[in-house]
N, C-alpha and C positions, 0 to 999 in steps of 0.2 A: 546727278540724282538718279535713283532707280524708280521706275514706275511700277506700282503694284496694283492689283485689282482693288476696286473701291469697297467691296464687301467680302466678308469671309465665305459667302456662299458661291463665289465664282468657282468654276470647275478647276480642278488641279491641273488640267492641261493648259490653262491660260498661262502664257509665258511671262516672265519678268522682263520688262523692256526698259532700256535707257530712256529717260524722259526726253521728248523732242524727236524721237525716231518715228518714222512713218511706217511702223511695222504692225499696225493694228489690223491689217487686212486678214492675217491668219485667224485672229480672234473673231472677226466678223464672219468669216467663212465657217468657223466652228459653230457659231450661234445659229447658222442656217441648218446645220445638221441636227442639232438638239434644240428644239424650240424653247425648252425650259431654261436654257442658258440665257436667252435674250431677256426673259422676264426678270431674271435676278438683277439685271442692270436697270430695269425699268421700275424697280421698287415694288414688284408684286410677285407672288408665287402661287401655284395651284396646289391645293391639298386634295388628294384622292381619299374619299371617306367611304368605307364599307360598313354597313350596319345590317343587323338581322332583319329589321323592318324599316320601312320608309320613315324618314325623320320629318317632323312637322316644321313649318316655317319658323316658329319660335325657337325650336331646338337648333335649326341651322344658323339663325342669327346669333344665338348664344355661342355656339361652337366657333363661328366666324370671328366673333369679337375676342374670344379667348385665344384662338390661334394667331390672330393679328397681334395681340399683345405679346404673345410668346415669341413670334418671329420678328417683330419690330418692323413689319411692312405689311402691305395689303395682301390679304389671302383670298383667293377665289376657290370655291368649293365645288368639286365634282363628286357626285354621290352614286353609289351602287348599292343594291340590296343583295345580301348573301345570307340566306337562311341557315347555312351551316355554322355561322358564328354563334348561334343560340341566343346571343344578347351582347350588348356592349358595342364598341366601335374599334375599327382599325383605321388609323389615319397615316397616310404616306405623303410626306413633303420632300420632294427630291430623293435623296438617299436615306432620309430619316424616317423611321417607322415607329409609331406609337400604337402598341397592340393592347387594347383594353377589352378584348373579347372574352366572353365566358368560356368559349372553346379552348383558348390558350390557357386560361386559369385552371380549367379541369385537367388539361393535359399535363400542366406543371405539377398539379397535386398528385395525379396518378404516377408520374415519374418519381416524385419525392417519396411516395408510399412504397414503391418497388425497392428502393435502395437504401 
């Protein structure tokens, strides 16, 4: 049998190993280099959220619930305030980015009007 990572969120660098081999040491070593890799095996993930202004506790709870439902595992939220966004949110989870900022929408509209 071939051993494969338990979730689709494991890094692509995780090797495919024969079952019963004692070759998990390289994977453990990789997890020390990238702390986010360890959390994908622990059933949680960190979402970096940027917003134009500080989010209220109610907004953070709603966002956390929706992201947890979307990801299928516990989501921890790290927030930053970026006034340049003008409004909306930018959420980054691992290599995935959800950009719902007004700045991006305005830039898209300006680009569409040019061409």
